[in-house]
N, CA and C atoms as an extended XYZ file, in Angstrom:
423
Properties=species:S:1:pos:R:3:atomname:S:1:resname:S:1:resid:I:1 pbc="F F F"
N        32.196     -123.049       68.619 N   MET     1
C        33.548     -123.553       68.815 CA  MET     1
C        33.742     -123.916       70.282 C   MET     1
N        34.623     -124.822       70.526 N   THR     2
C        34.890     -125.244       71.900 CA  THR     2
C        35.838     -124.242       72.567 C   THR     2
N        35.923     -124.326       73.876 N   LEU     3
C        36.862     -123.478       74.607 CA  LEU     3
C        38.291     -123.748       74.138 C   LEU     3
N        38.621     -125.007       73.889 N   GLU     4
C        39.970     -125.362       73.446 CA  GLU     4
C        40.284     -124.740       72.086 C   GLU     4
N        39.299     -124.758       71.161 N   GLU     5
C        39.506     -124.149       69.847 CA  GLU     5
C        39.681     -122.635       69.987 C   GLU     5
N        38.842     -122.019       70.815 N   ALA     6
C        38.950     -120.574       71.054 CA  ALA     6
C        40.304     -120.251       71.679 C   ALA     6
N        40.735     -121.083       72.604 N   GLN     7
C        42.039     -120.887       73.263 CA  GLN     7
C        43.173     -120.909       72.237 C   GLN     7
N        43.158     -121.902       71.353 N   ARG     8
C        44.207     -121.995       70.323 CA  ARG     8
C        44.184     -120.776       69.398 C   ARG     8
N        42.994     -120.319       69.049 N   LEU     9
C        42.838     -119.167       68.171 CA  LEU     9
C        43.414     -117.904       68.817 C   LEU     9
N        43.057     -117.662       70.067 N   VAL    10
C        43.552     -116.488       70.784 CA  VAL    10
C        45.066     -116.585       70.976 C   VAL    10
N        45.558     -117.763       71.323 N   GLN    11
C        47.009     -117.935       71.497 CA  GLN    11
C        47.751     -117.666       70.189 C   GLN    11
N        47.190     -118.112       69.080 N   SER    12
C        47.802     -117.864       67.774 CA  SER    12
C        47.874     -116.363       67.497 C   SER    12
N        46.795     -115.650       67.801 N   PHE    13
C        46.767     -114.197       67.613 CA  PHE    13
C        47.823     -113.528       68.488 C   PHE    13
N        47.914     -113.954       69.735 N   MET    14
C        48.871     -113.353       70.659 CA  MET    14
C        50.316     -113.631       70.217 C   MET    14
N        50.581     -114.846       69.775 N   ARG    15
C        51.929     -115.176       69.283 CA  ARG    15
C        52.288     -114.307       68.073 C   ARG    15
N        51.313     -114.055       67.194 N   ALA    16
C        51.553     -113.222       66.010 CA  ALA    16
C        51.903     -111.792       66.408 C   ALA    16
N        51.567     -111.419       67.639 N   HIS    17
C        51.879     -110.083       68.143 CA  HIS    17
C        53.029     -110.101       69.148 C   HIS    17
N        53.839     -111.153       69.091 N   GLY    18
C        55.065     -111.184       69.873 CA  GLY    18
C        54.959     -111.764       71.265 C   GLY    18
N        53.801     -112.303       71.619 N   ASP    19
C        53.639     -112.918       72.938 CA  ASP    19
C        54.144     -114.358       72.862 C   ASP    19
N        55.400     -114.556       73.247 N   THR    20
C        56.008     -115.884       73.144 CA  THR    20
C        55.362     -116.893       74.084 C   THR    20
N        54.698     -116.394       75.125 N   GLU    21
C        54.006     -117.288       76.054 CA  GLU    21
C        52.706     -117.802       75.435 C   GLU    21
N        52.220     -117.078       74.430 N   GLY    22
C        50.958     -117.475       73.819 CA  GLY    22
C        49.796     -117.342       74.783 C   GLY    22
N        49.754     -116.228       75.530 N   SER    23
C        48.660     -115.998       76.474 CA  SER    23
C        47.332     -116.194       75.772 C   SER    23
N        46.352     -116.659       76.513 N   GLY    24
C        45.054     -116.903       75.900 CA  GLY    24
C        43.935     -116.694       76.874 C   GLY    24
N        43.030     -117.645       76.897 N   LEU    25
C        41.854     -117.577       77.744 CA  LEU    25
C        42.083     -118.333       79.043 C   LEU    25
N        41.447     -117.851       80.110 N   ASN    26
C        41.527     -118.610       81.358 CA  ASN    26
C        40.482     -119.725       81.339 C   ASN    26
N        40.380     -120.477       82.405 N   ALA    27
C        39.475     -121.628       82.456 CA  ALA    27
C        38.007     -121.232       82.307 C   ALA    27
N        37.694     -119.968       82.616 N   LYS    28
C        36.310     -119.493       82.478 CA  LYS    28
C        36.043     -118.878       81.106 C   LYS    28
N        37.057     -118.879       80.237 N   GLY    29
C        36.871     -118.390       78.876 CA  GLY    29
C        37.129     -116.916       78.677 C   GLY    29
N        37.831     -116.272       79.630 N   PHE    30
C        38.133     -114.842       79.521 CA  PHE    30
C        39.627     -114.633       79.291 C   PHE    30
N        39.958     -113.553       78.592 N   GLY    31
C        41.354     -113.205       78.384 CA  GLY    31
C        41.456     -111.778       77.881 C   GLY    31
N        42.658     -111.262       77.856 N   GLY    32
C        42.856     -109.908       77.358 CA  GLY    32
C        44.319     -109.555       77.351 C   GLY    32
N        44.628     -108.481       76.626 N   ALA    33
C        46.021     -108.045       76.539 CA  ALA    33
C        46.095     -106.608       76.058 C   ALA    33
N        47.201     -105.973       76.416 N   ALA    34
C        47.541     -104.666       75.859 CA  ALA    34
C        48.513     -104.921       74.721 C   ALA    34
N        48.184     -104.397       73.561 N   LEU    35
C        49.042     -104.545       72.383 CA  LEU    35
C        49.377     -103.139       71.893 C   LEU    35
N        50.539     -102.653       72.282 N   GLY    36
C        50.875     -101.276       71.966 CA  GLY    36
C        49.919     -100.351       72.696 C   GLY    36
N        49.268      -99.466       71.965 N   GLU    37
C        48.304      -98.547       72.571 CA  GLU    37
C        46.904      -99.150       72.658 C   GLU    37
N        46.715     -100.330       72.083 N   SER    38
C        45.397     -100.976       72.043 CA  SER    38
C        45.229     -101.956       73.195 C   SER    38
N        43.965     -102.150       73.568 N   GLN    39
C        43.630     -103.193       74.534 CA  GLN    39
C        42.547     -104.065       73.925 C   GLN    39
N        42.736     -105.377       74.019 N   VAL    40
C        41.774     -106.318       73.458 CA  VAL    40
C        41.356     -107.309       74.543 C   VAL    40
N        40.083     -107.663       74.509 N   TYR    41
C        39.518     -108.592       75.492 CA  TYR    41
C        38.775     -109.694       74.759 C   TYR    41
N        38.813     -110.884       75.340 N   PHE    42
C        38.176     -112.053       74.739 CA  PHE    42
C        37.231     -112.691       75.749 C   PHE    42
N        36.102     -113.183       75.252 N   GLU    43
C        35.148     -113.889       76.107 CA  GLU    43
C        34.512     -115.014       75.294 C   GLU    43
N        34.746     -116.242       75.736 N   HIS    44
C        34.149     -117.413       75.093 CA  HIS    44
C        32.912     -117.821       75.873 C   HIS    44
N        31.818     -118.032       75.162 N   SER    45
C        30.580     -118.479       75.789 CA  SER    45
C        30.484     -120.000       75.693 C   SER    45
N        30.452     -120.660       76.837 N   ALA    46
C        30.337     -122.112       76.848 CA  ALA    46
C        28.979     -122.544       76.288 C   ALA    46
N        27.959     -121.731       76.498 N   ASP    47
C        26.612     -122.072       76.042 CA  ASP    47
C        26.489     -122.061       74.518 C   ASP    47
N        26.921     -120.970       73.896 N   SER    48
C        26.742     -120.832       72.447 CA  SER    48
C        27.979     -121.240       71.644 C   SER    48
N        29.136     -121.271       72.311 N   GLY    49
C        30.383     -121.555       71.617 CA  GLY    49
C        30.976     -120.334       70.930 C   GLY    49
N        30.333     -119.183       71.076 N   ALA    50
C        30.799     -117.961       70.419 CA  ALA    50
C        31.997     -117.358       71.157 C   ALA    50
N        32.858     -116.700       70.388 N   LEU    51
C        34.003     -115.984       70.941 CA  LEU    51
C        33.807     -114.506       70.638 C   LEU    51
N        33.653     -113.715       71.698 N   LYS    52
C        33.490     -112.267       71.561 CA  LYS    52
C        34.856     -111.622       71.750 C   LYS    52
N        35.221     -110.745       70.801 N   CYS    53
C        36.493     -110.037       70.832 CA  CYS    53
C        36.196     -108.549       70.881 C   CYS    53
N        36.735     -107.860       71.879 N   SER    54
C        36.413     -106.451       72.097 CA  SER    54
C        37.679     -105.613       72.181 C   SER    54
N        37.707     -104.545       71.384 N   ALA    55
C        38.819     -103.599       71.389 CA  ALA    55
C        38.355     -102.341       72.117 C   ALA    55
N        39.075     -101.966       73.155 N   LEU    56
C        38.682     -100.830       73.988 CA  LEU    56
C        38.786      -99.511       73.226 C   LEU    56
N        37.702      -98.727       73.321 N   ILE    57
C        37.708      -97.357       72.803 CA  ILE    57
C        37.997      -96.407       73.959 C   ILE    57
N        37.211      -96.549       75.044 N   TYR    58
C        37.324      -95.608       76.162 CA  TYR    58
C        36.736      -96.232       77.424 C   TYR    58
N        37.400      -95.980       78.549 N   ARG    59
C        36.903      -96.423       79.853 CA  ARG    59
C        36.464      -95.173       80.617 C   ARG    59
N        35.170      -95.074       80.906 N   PHE    60
C        34.623      -93.915       81.618 CA  PHE    60
C        34.883      -94.055       83.115 C   PHE    60
N        35.111      -92.926       83.774 N   ARG    61
C        35.266      -92.947       85.241 CA  ARG    61
C        33.910      -93.133       85.904 C   ARG    61
N        32.919      -92.446       85.351 N   ASP    62
C        31.549      -92.502       85.870 CA  ASP    62
C        30.632      -92.924       84.735 C   ASP    62
N        29.393      -93.172       85.060 N   THR    63
C        28.417      -93.499       84.026 CA  THR    63
C        28.362      -92.336       83.032 C   THR    63
N        28.430      -92.634       81.727 N   PRO    64
C        28.412      -91.545       80.738 CA  PRO    64
C        27.113      -90.733       80.794 C   PRO    64
N        27.222      -89.464       80.443 N   ARG    65
C        26.044      -88.602       80.402 CA  ARG    65
C        25.040      -89.149       79.387 C   ARG    65
N        23.766      -88.829       79.607 N   PRO    66
C        22.749      -89.259       78.635 CA  PRO    66
C        23.102      -88.763       77.232 C   PRO    66
N        22.935      -89.624       76.267 N   GLY    67
C        23.195      -89.276       74.875 CA  GLY    67
C        24.576      -89.629       74.373 C   GLY    67
N        25.527      -89.858       75.271 N   VAL    68
C        26.899      -90.130       74.839 CA  VAL    68
C        26.992      -91.460       74.092 C   VAL    68
N        26.478      -92.510       74.680 N   ILE    69
C        26.554      -93.828       74.035 CA  ILE    69
C        25.741      -93.813       72.738 C   ILE    69
N        24.580      -93.159       72.762 N   ASP    70
C        23.783      -93.030       71.539 CA  ASP    70
C        24.562      -92.282       70.465 C   ASP    70
N        25.365      -91.303       70.870 N   GLY    71
C        26.204      -90.573       69.928 CA  GLY    71
C        27.191      -91.490       69.226 C   GLY    71
N        27.751      -92.430       69.959 N   PHE    72
C        28.671      -93.403       69.348 CA  PHE    72
C        27.909      -94.344       68.422 C   PHE    72
N        26.734      -94.768       68.829 N   ARG    73
C        25.929      -95.647       67.962 CA  ARG    73
C        25.517      -94.918       66.684 C   ARG    73
N        25.255      -93.621       66.795 N   ASP    74
C        24.935      -92.821       65.609 CA  ASP    74
C        26.125      -92.780       64.655 C   ASP    74
N        27.330      -92.660       65.201 N   GLU    75
C        28.536      -92.675       64.359 CA  GLU    75
C        28.628      -93.991       63.586 C   GLU    75
N        28.334      -95.085       64.275 N   GLU    76
C        28.361      -96.396       63.610 CA  GLU    76
C        27.333      -96.425       62.478 C   GLU    76
N        26.121      -95.935       62.744 N   LYS    77
C        25.064      -95.914       61.732 CA  LYS    77
C        25.437      -95.023       60.548 C   LYS    77
N        26.207      -93.977       60.798 N   ARG    78
C        26.640      -93.072       59.722 CA  ARG    78
C        27.683      -93.718       58.820 C   ARG    78
N        28.208      -94.861       59.246 N   GLY    79
C        29.180      -95.560       58.410 CA  GLY    79
C        30.627      -95.340       58.788 C   GLY    79
N        30.876      -94.726       59.955 N   THR    80
C        32.255      -94.572       60.413 CA  THR    80
C        32.863      -95.966       60.561 C   THR    80
N        34.078      -96.155       60.041 N   ASP    81
C        34.723      -97.472       60.030 CA  ASP    81
C        34.850      -98.046       61.440 C   ASP    81
N        34.279      -99.209       61.637 N   THR    82
C        34.338      -99.897       62.929 CA  THR    82
C        35.304     -101.072       62.901 C   THR    82
N        36.038     -101.213       61.818 N   GLY    83
C        36.971     -102.333       61.720 CA  GLY    83
C        36.270     -103.679       61.708 C   GLY    83
N        35.011     -103.687       61.302 N   GLY    84
C        34.242     -104.936       61.258 CA  GLY    84
C        33.498     -105.230       62.543 C   GLY    84
N        33.598     -104.343       63.521 N   GLY    85
C        32.931     -104.565       64.807 CA  GLY    85
C        31.676     -103.736       64.958 C   GLY    85
N        31.111     -103.798       66.132 N   LYS    86
C        29.923     -103.035       66.511 CA  LYS    86
C        30.233     -102.264       67.787 C   LYS    86
N        29.620     -101.091       67.936 N   VAL    87
C        29.763     -100.321       69.171 CA  VAL    87
C        29.129     -101.114       70.301 C   VAL    87
N        29.852     -101.245       71.397 N   ASP    88
C        29.427     -102.109       72.502 CA  ASP    88
C        29.795     -101.416       73.821 C   ASP    88
N        28.775     -101.020       74.594 N   TYR    89
C        29.025     -100.402       75.899 CA  TYR    89
C        28.729     -101.425       76.992 C   TYR    89
N        29.705     -101.659       77.854 N   GLU    90
C        29.568     -102.599       78.966 CA  GLU    90
C        29.340     -101.807       80.250 C   GLU    90
N        28.132     -101.894       80.796 N   THR    91
C        27.780     -101.112       81.982 CA  THR    91
C        28.573     -101.533       83.214 C   THR    91
N        28.934     -102.816       83.312 N   GLU    92
C        29.626     -103.307       84.517 CA  GLU    92
C        30.959     -102.606       84.736 C   GLU    92
N        31.689     -102.374       83.648 N   ASN    93
C        33.002     -101.735       83.810 CA  ASN    93
C        33.060     -100.356       83.151 C   ASN    93
N        31.887      -99.832       82.778 N   LYS    94
C        31.773      -98.482       82.195 CA  LYS    94
C        32.747      -98.286       81.039 C   LYS    94
N        32.829      -99.274       80.159 N   SER    95
C        33.779      -99.220       79.055 CA  SER    95
C        33.071      -99.336       77.711 C   SER    95
N        33.611      -98.618       76.744 N   LEU    96
C        33.091      -98.599       75.390 CA  LEU    96
C        34.066      -99.350       74.489 C   LEU    96
N        33.535     -100.266       73.707 N   PHE    97
C        34.349     -101.124       72.854 CA  PHE    97
C        33.829     -101.134       71.423 C   PHE    97
N        34.672     -101.596       70.524 N   LEU    98
C        34.242     -102.115       69.238 CA  LEU    98
C        34.371     -103.624       69.393 C   LEU    98
N        33.276     -104.342       69.214 N   SER    99
C        33.276     -105.787       69.455 CA  SER    99
C        32.851     -106.553       68.220 C   SER    99
N        33.401     -107.730       68.121 N   ARG   100
C        33.105     -108.646       67.018 CA  ARG   100
C        32.951     -110.033       67.624 C   ARG   100
N        31.938     -110.778       67.180 N   THR   101
C        31.691     -112.107       67.727 CA  THR   101
C        31.790     -113.153       66.621 C   THR   101
N        32.484     -114.227       66.937 N   TYR   102
C        32.648     -115.354       66.013 CA  TYR   102
C        31.832     -116.533       66.522 C   TYR   102
N        30.881     -116.984       65.715 N   GLY   103
C        30.071     -118.136       66.075 CA  GLY   103
C        30.702     -119.448       65.645 C   GLY   103
N        31.513     -119.384       64.601 N   VAL   104
C        32.230     -120.559       64.107 CA  VAL   104
C        33.712     -120.220       64.048 C   VAL   104
N        34.513     -121.237       64.101 N   LEU   105
C        35.967     -121.082       64.137 CA  LEU   105
C        36.488     -120.536       62.806 C   LEU   105
N        37.077     -119.331       62.815 N   PRO   106
C        37.667     -118.800       61.580 CA  PRO   106
C        39.093     -119.332       61.402 C   PRO   106
N        39.633     -119.139       60.207 N   ALA   107
C        41.044     -119.463       59.972 CA  ALA   107
C        41.894     -118.504       60.799 C   ALA   107
N        43.036     -118.984       61.277 N   GLU   108
C        43.890     -118.170       62.144 CA  GLU   108
C        44.309     -116.865       61.487 C   GLU   108
N        44.701     -116.907       60.205 N   GLN   109
C        45.144     -115.686       59.524 CA  GLN   109
C        43.989     -114.706       59.372 C   GLN   109
N        42.793     -115.215       59.071 N   GLN   110
C        41.627     -114.338       58.937 CA  GLN   110
C        41.306     -113.671       60.281 C   GLN   110
N        41.390     -114.451       61.355 N   PHE   111
C        41.139     -113.938       62.699 CA  PHE   111
C        42.132     -112.820       63.029 C   PHE   111
N        43.407     -113.053       62.754 N   LYS   112
C        44.436     -112.040       63.010 CA  LYS   112
C        44.150     -110.781       62.203 C   LYS   112
N        43.867     -110.935       60.916 N   ASP   113
C        43.586     -109.779       60.057 CA  ASP   113
C        42.365     -109.010       60.560 C   ASP   113
N        41.310     -109.747       60.918 N   ASP   114
C        40.088     -109.117       61.436 CA  ASP   114
C        40.374     -108.320       62.700 C   ASP   114
N        41.091     -108.933       63.641 N   LEU   115
C        41.351     -108.259       64.917 CA  LEU   115
C        42.320     -107.097       64.762 C   LEU   115
N        43.261     -107.204       63.851 N   ASP   116
C        44.152     -106.076       63.595 CA  ASP   116
C        43.342     -104.869       63.102 C   ASP   116
N        42.383     -105.121       62.217 N   ARG   117
C        41.502     -104.045       61.727 CA  ARG   117
C        40.671     -103.471       62.867 C   ARG   117
N        40.139     -104.352       63.723 N   LEU   118
C        39.312     -103.923       64.854 CA  LEU   118
C        40.125     -103.048       65.811 C   LEU   118
N        41.342     -103.478       66.112 N   LEU   119
C        42.204     -102.712       67.018 CA  LEU   119
C        42.585     -101.365       66.425 C   LEU   119
N        42.877     -101.342       65.148 N   GLU   120
C        43.218     -100.080       64.491 CA  GLU   120
C        42.029      -99.118       64.542 C   GLU   120
N        40.844      -99.626       64.265 N   ALA   121
C        39.636      -98.791       64.311 CA  ALA   121
C        39.382      -98.279       65.722 C   ALA   121
N        39.637      -99.103       66.731 N   SER   122
C        39.378      -98.678       68.115 CA  SER   122
C        40.258      -97.492       68.503 C   SER   122
N        41.476      -97.442       67.984 N   LEU   123
C        42.355      -96.303       68.261 CA  LEU   123
C        41.808      -95.034       67.618 C   LEU   123
N        41.307      -95.140       66.398 N   THR   124
C        40.703      -93.991       65.724 CA  THR   124
C        39.462      -93.531       66.481 C   THR   124
N        38.648      -94.486       66.915 N   TRP   125
C        37.441      -94.145       67.669 CA  TRP   125
C        37.816      -93.494       69.001 C   TRP   125
N        38.878      -93.956       69.637 N   GLY   126
C        39.291      -93.402       70.919 CA  GLY   126
C        39.848      -91.997       70.812 C   GLY   126
N        40.321      -91.628       69.641 N   GLU   127
C        40.891      -90.297       69.449 CA  GLU   127
C        39.913      -89.410       68.682 C   GLU   127
N        39.790      -89.614       67.396 N   GLU   128
C        38.998      -88.732       66.534 CA  GLU   128
C        37.495      -88.815       66.804 C   GLU   128
N        36.954      -90.012       66.799 N   VAL   129
C        35.500      -90.172       66.934 CA  VAL   129
C        35.045      -89.744       68.319 C   VAL   129
N        35.810      -90.075       69.341 N   PHE   130
C        35.443      -89.695       70.711 CA  PHE   130
C        35.272      -88.180       70.807 C   PHE   130
N        36.231      -87.432       70.276 N   ASN   131
C        36.161      -85.965       70.338 CA  ASN   131
C        34.977      -85.429       69.547 C   ASN   131
N        34.710      -86.012       68.404 N   ARG   132
C        33.584      -85.584       67.572 CA  ARG   132
C        32.263      -85.802       68.304 C   ARG   132
N        32.112      -86.975       68.906 N   VAL   133
C        30.881      -87.275       69.653 CA  VAL   133
C        30.774      -86.361       70.866 C   VAL   133
N        31.858      -86.173       71.590 N   ALA   134
C        31.843      -85.323       72.786 CA  ALA   134
C        31.454      -83.888       72.427 C   ALA   134
N        31.974      -83.396       71.316 N   ASP   135
C        31.635      -82.021       70.891 CA  ASP   135
C        30.157      -81.886       70.579 C   ASP   135
N        29.554      -82.931       70.016 N   ARG   136
C        28.139      -82.886       69.675 CA  ARG   136
C        27.227      -83.070       70.882 C   ARG   136
N        27.624      -83.961       71.791 N   VAL   137
C        26.737      -84.376       72.869 CA  VAL   137
C        26.883      -83.520       74.126 C   VAL   137
N        28.114      -83.171       74.483 N   VAL   138
C        28.352      -82.425       75.717 CA  VAL   138
C        28.212      -80.940       75.425 C   VAL   138
N        27.284      -80.258       76.105 N   PRO   139
C        27.093      -78.833       75.835 CA  PRO   139
C        28.328      -78.011       76.211 C   PRO   139
N        28.620      -77.008       75.379 N   ALA   140
C        29.748      -76.105       75.663 CA  ALA   140
C        29.422      -75.238       76.868 C   ALA   140
N        30.465      -74.901       77.639 N   LYS   141
C        30.259      -74.066       78.851 CA  LYS   141
C        30.605      -72.642       78.567 C   LYS   141
């Protein structure tokens, strides 16, 4: 999809969530917003035309301890609901996301429904799943 198509798609999603300005992507193809307790980020790739949508689970202060990110990936493999996304750790900003990538332009309503599911799952992962993984991975003192 083109940057313009991705822009319209993101703006449509934002308008559906009460953003009358229809915030979207900047000229470099990046965007994001806080929607209630959720945070969502968008990145359009000019090379592939793909639109990556990421719902924040947790932002670490420091690099996570060994095994923590693997613990989240294990949860995904166990079938814990990801809202249609994949566990995605970004080393640059030390943040853990559930991410979904669109290679072709979806219908606006489908995109909204998909992202609503992704955002809902990210809140569950940030609360319940995070504690479960932390209890397993971080040794008790």
